[in-house]
N, C-alpha and C positions, 0 to 999 in steps of 0.2 A: 375556583377552577375546575372545566369537566373533566369529564373523561378523556375527550381526545385533546385537550388544553394539555394535560398531562402526559399524556402520551406525545404527544409533539414535543416539549418539551424533553422527556425523555431522550428521544431519538436525535434530538437537535444536539443535546450535551456526549450523549455519545460518541460520536464523529466531531464532535468540535474537539473534544480530549484526545484526539486521535490525529487529528489536521494541525493540529495545533507545532506537532514537533515534527510529525514523519517525513514532511518535504524538503525540509532544512535540514535534516541528519546530515545527508553528505555534505555540504559544508561547513559547517560542525566539523568533523571528522579530519577531515582532507586540508583546509584552511585553519580555521582555531585550535585545532589537536595535532594538524600534522604526520595524520595515520597516512598507513600504504593502504591501495587497494584490495589487498586479501586482509589487511586488519579490517578496516571498514566493510569487506563483502561480510566478513565473521560476524560483525555487531547488526548487520542489518538481515542476517538470515534469523534472528531471534524469533521475528514473529509466526515464520515458517516452523523452528522449532516448537516453540510454543500450541501453535497450533496441530500438531500432529496426537495429541493424545487429551491435553488441558481441559478443551472444551466437550469431551465429552465426560469428562471423570468430574467436572462441576455440573455438568447435563443430569449425571447420575443424584448429585448433592442436592441439586436445586430439586427435583422430581418427589425425594424423600421428605424436602422440608421443604421452605415457604421461597419460592421463587425470586422474588422483591429483595428479601434479606440477606440472601447470596448475591444478588445481585449488587446489593447498596453495599456489603462487605468487603467483594471483590473490588471496586470503586477505589473504595480508600484506602484496602491496601495499595492498589494501583496507584495513586496518589504518593503516598508514601513513599512506595519506590522510589518514584520518580524523582520525588525529591534530593535523594542522595545522588540522581547523576552528575549536575553541575562540580559537583566536587570530586568526581573521579578524571587521572590525566589517564593510564594506561588501557588499551582497548582491549584487553584481555578483561579487567577487572571489570571494564563499562560493559561487556557483551552478558558477564554475568550475573551485574545487575537489570540490563535491560530486559534479559530474559525472564531474571524474576519477575517485573514489571509485567510483560509482554503476559505470562504463563495466568496471572492478575487480569488481565486485561482482554485479551483474546475470546474466552471463554462470555465474556458480557457482549459479544456482538448475537450469538445465537440465543442469549439468555431475552436480548432486547426484543426478539421476535418473539419465543415462548412467552413474554411478558406481555406484550403486546394485542397475539393472541386470545391471550386467555380473559384479558379485559375486557376484550370487544366479544369473545361470544358471549361472557356474562352479562354483559348489557344486551344481546340477542341483536348482534352485526355482527354480516357474514365477511372473516377477514377477507377475502378473495377482494371484497368490492372495497370495503373501509379503510384493511393498512395501507394501500401505495398513497393515499395522499398524506397521510402520514410518515412512512419511510421517507417521503424525496426531500422531509427536515431535517433527514439525518445528512444528507450530502450538501443542504445550504447549510447547515453547522460545518462540514468537515472544510466550505471553503472559506465561510464566516473566520475560524481557526487561520486559515493561510493568509487571511489577510491582514487579522490581527497581528499576525506574528510576523509579516513583512512589516508595518510599521513599527511597530514594537524594535526592529533589530535593523532597519536602513537609515542609513543619515539627513534622509529627510524627514525621518520621524522619530523618534526616540532615540536610536542609536546604539539600542543596548547590544550586548553579545547573546550570541544565539542561543549559548545555555539556559536565556530567560524564558525560552520556549518550553520546555519541560517545567520551569515555575508555574507558567499558563497553565498546559495541562494540567500538575497537582491541583492548583487548585478548585480549577472549575470540575473535577473527578471528586472534592471534596463536597462541593456543592449537589453533584449528581448523587452520592453516595448518601449525603443528609435526605435529600430531596427525595430519594425511594424509599428511605425509614419512615418516611411522613405521609409522604402525599400517594406514592403509589399502593392501590387495594394490595392483600394480602393474597397472593395467588397459588393455589395447595394442587398438589398433581390429582385427578380422579383415581380411587381403587377402582379397582377394576377383579370382579371377584370373578375370576375364572380359576381352574384348576392350573393354565400352563403357566411352568414359573420361568420366566430366561434366566438365564446362563449369565455371567460376567461376559464372556465371549460374544454373543448375541450381545447384552448395551453398552460393548464397547460396539460396535458395527462390525466384525471381525468375519463374521459368516458373510460379508455381502461379496467375501475375496474368492465363491465359488464362481465367480463372473468371471472371471480369467480363465474358466474351462472353456467358455465362449470364446472362440477369435475374433468376434465383430465387436464384442465388447472387450476384450483384452486390448484389440488395438488399438479403441477409442479411452480406455485407459491410460496405456502408454503415451499417445497424441497427448491427451492432457495431463500427464507428467511436464513431455517435452517444450508444450508452450505454457504451463505453468513458471516453469522456468525463466521465460524472459515475460511476466505479467507484471511483475513491481519492480522493474529493471527501469525504468524513465519515475516512477515515485525515487527508486532509490537516488540516481544519478542527476534527474532533471534539475536542481537548482541550482546542486554544486556549477553545474555546466552554464546553468545561464547569471551565475555569480563569481564564475572566473574569470577573470580580470584583464588576461591575459586574450582572453578571445571578445570579449563585453567588458570594457573598458568602466573603471568603476564612474559613475555619476551618469554613465550614459540608459536611457530608458529601457533595455534589456533588465539591466544591472541592476537597474533602482527597483523594478517590479516586477523583477523574478517571478515570485511566487505567487501574485494575482495572477500574472500572466499563464503561468501553469494550471491558477483554477478554473483556466477554460475549457481542461481537459475534466475536470468534475461536470462541470454547467453542458460539455458535451453530452456528456454521461446519462444525465438524466431525460435531458433530450433525444437520445437515441433511441431509449427503449421505447419510445411510442411508436417507431418505425418498425420494430421486429415482429409485429403480426403478417404487418404486410409480406417484410422477405419469406418469411416461415412458410407463408402463405405460397408466394412464389416462385420459388425456390427452393424448399425443402431444408434441410436439416444441415446435410452433409456440405453445402454450398455455401450457406448462411455462416458455419464453423471454416469452410475455407475464406471466406469474404473475411471476418476476422483476422485470421493467421497474413492473408496480404495487408490488410492495413497494418498490421503489427509491420512488415517489412515500411510502410513507406513511412508509419509513427516513428522508426527508428529514423530512418534513412534522412527525411525530410529535417531531423535535427543534428543529421552527421552532415549535408551540405548547408546550413545557416549558416551566418557569419552576421557584423555588426555593420548590417545597411536595412534601408528599408524592405528590399526582398528577403533578405536572411527575417526580417522579423513576421515578414510575411508567412516563409516558409513555416516560425515555430506555432504561430497561430494557426496553421491547415493543419500540421504534426497536432496538435490537443487536440482540435475539432476531430482530426479522425481518430484518438483514442477512443470518443464514446463508442463508437462501432469496434474496433479492437475487442475493448472489453466488456461492454455489452454482448455483442454477438456470440461471443463463444461462451463467456460466462451461463449467460440463459439458453440459448440454444443446445450445452452440455446437459444444463439440469433436466431439459423439456426430452434430447433425447434418452436420458436415464430413466424417467419416468416413461415413455414410451416404449424401453427394450426389458424391463424387470417386472418382475412378479410384484405384485404390492406387499406379500407378507414380508419383502427385504427391500422395500421401496426407501425407506429412510436410509437402512444400513450403506445403501448403493450412492444414494446422492451424500451421505457422511465420505463415503471412498471416495468417490467425485472432488469433492471439499479439497479430503486430505493428500489426493495425487496431485490438487492442482494449487492451492496456498499453501498446503505441509511440506511435504516431499521435492516436490515441484520447485517451492521457490525456497527451501534450506540449499539444497543443487545450485540452482540457477545462479542466486546472492555469492555462493561460495566460489564456486566458477568463474562466474564473472569477475568477482576481485583479483583472483589468480591469474588471469589475463592478462588485466589489466595494469597488473604489479609487473608481469615478465614481458609483454610488451610495447605497452601504451604508457609508461610512465618514463620521465626521464632521472636518472637517476643522477643531479649534478650538486657539484657541493654546496653549501650557502654561501662560503665564503668568496667562491668563484663566479656564483653570478651575480654578486654583490659589487666586484671586482669590473665584471663586465660592462654593469650598468653603469659601473660610472665613468667607464671609456668611451661609453657610447652619449650619455647624456651628463655630463658633472654639474650639471646646475641644477638638474630637476632631483638627481641624486644628494646633491647637497643640500636641497630645501627638508626631502624626507629624514635626514642627520636630523636636521637643525626640528622637527615635527618629535623625532624623536625624545625631545624635552620636554616636549611642549603638549603629545598627546599619548597618555600613556598605553594605549591599543596598537600605536602603531610601534612603539617602540617595544613594545613583547612580540612584534612582528618580526622585527630588524634582528632582536635577540635571538629568536627561533633560527635563522638564517644561520646564525653563529655555531648555536647548542645542537641542531640537527645535523645529521648529515647528509639529507639528501631535500629535496625541494617538492619531488614527488609529481613535475610539469605532467600536465595530462596530453596525451593526444586526442581529444574530441574527437577529430574527422573518424581515426580509425578506429576507436571503440563504438561508435553510433552507426556506423558501415561492419562493421563483426556483427554488432548484434542484430542488424536488418540481413546478414547473408543469414546467420542459423536460422531465422525466422524464415526466410525463405526456401533451404531446405527442407525445413520443418511439413510446410506448405506444401511441396512439389511433394515428399513424400505422400504425404495424406494423402493429396490429389490422386493419386496410382493407386497407394494402396488399402486407404479406406473406403469401402462401398456400401452403399446405400441407396436406398431404390424411396423416391419420393412421390408418396402421393397428395396430390392438387386438394384432394377430399377430404386431405387430416386435418381437424380443426386441434387447434392452439391454444392454451389458456396460459397468458401469457403470466408471470407473479414476479414484482419491483422486491 
């Protein structure tokens, strides 16, 4: 196996072990576990919490030791932790265990890049040219993982509980860890023979906070946080929405292939990156970022008006296509804005601050607040017994068949049992949820258009990195 093939395999599995469970986590929490919106919001915020400081800390360790060994150990620990999740019922316990798992996983995203760059440079290749065709296999891995989970958990496939997704991720994480130990070249950081030693504050990238003294940069980071709060919402709730039998009946096209349908978003993300140079050159950073915010409005709004019809299916697919513009245009144009407007001495720290505001603090605030909003205004707290009696009067034949199935199908039996054990059903008003998210993104876009000032230079050259 040559160097390129090894890096492709590493990137493929790096994102496979993430995509195997992340998109179906909401359905698992809401349907199989009966968690409320606020409980799930806390659980999904673990990625944001883990992104705040863990990547930096493990990055320092990787710089001191061997990056590929640190990478391998983290994936093995991540896999071991994921195996604990299927046995947990309490959302609070689940939160703490998943937080540990994410503390092991999130640093590996940056390490994937640094290892790839180090190997490519060692082989005399330019990472700017050689890395994008390798990195795209990460997105392919995420998509394949979503399809795999769809097959394992749907009635038309193997029909397992969604908890199998954690096992799939764990097994492949072990494979990636062992592969990294054996097949990845040893990467040691180059020791610089200079007299200037970085302080711990500098290593953490905290010196970039000086940028908040500049009005333009302060506004940029504030809007990064505000939009970062919305970046993971469709990943958090998208599959739960498409698998909600009250909106898309069980056995329907959308319900049966929910995860595969959502993978169109990742395919679009891969394709839209090719259009960024044109849009950056033509419209400039501010307008491209504004286009991203408008795309987020459409992403949420199209989900909000979609139903179980041919038109509804088309709106969902269109929303998934728009996701590519929404996600790529903001993340990449934002990174380029930081690059163009910060001193080279703190550029890496500034990029870290940008990621902290979006995927760290922004994601944590967004997920927790979204969960609280959903629980307070968009969940029907109807007792399971009342709902069951209501269903009986509406359709006694079907309900009778369900009772019969109780004794034949243990999964349905557990669902019915939960109706009587769980005091609430947490039925979601998905239209209200998605349109609220859309309204939030629209407000952010309008304020950004008015407040944020940036003069575009059509002759400015941009180097887009995937």
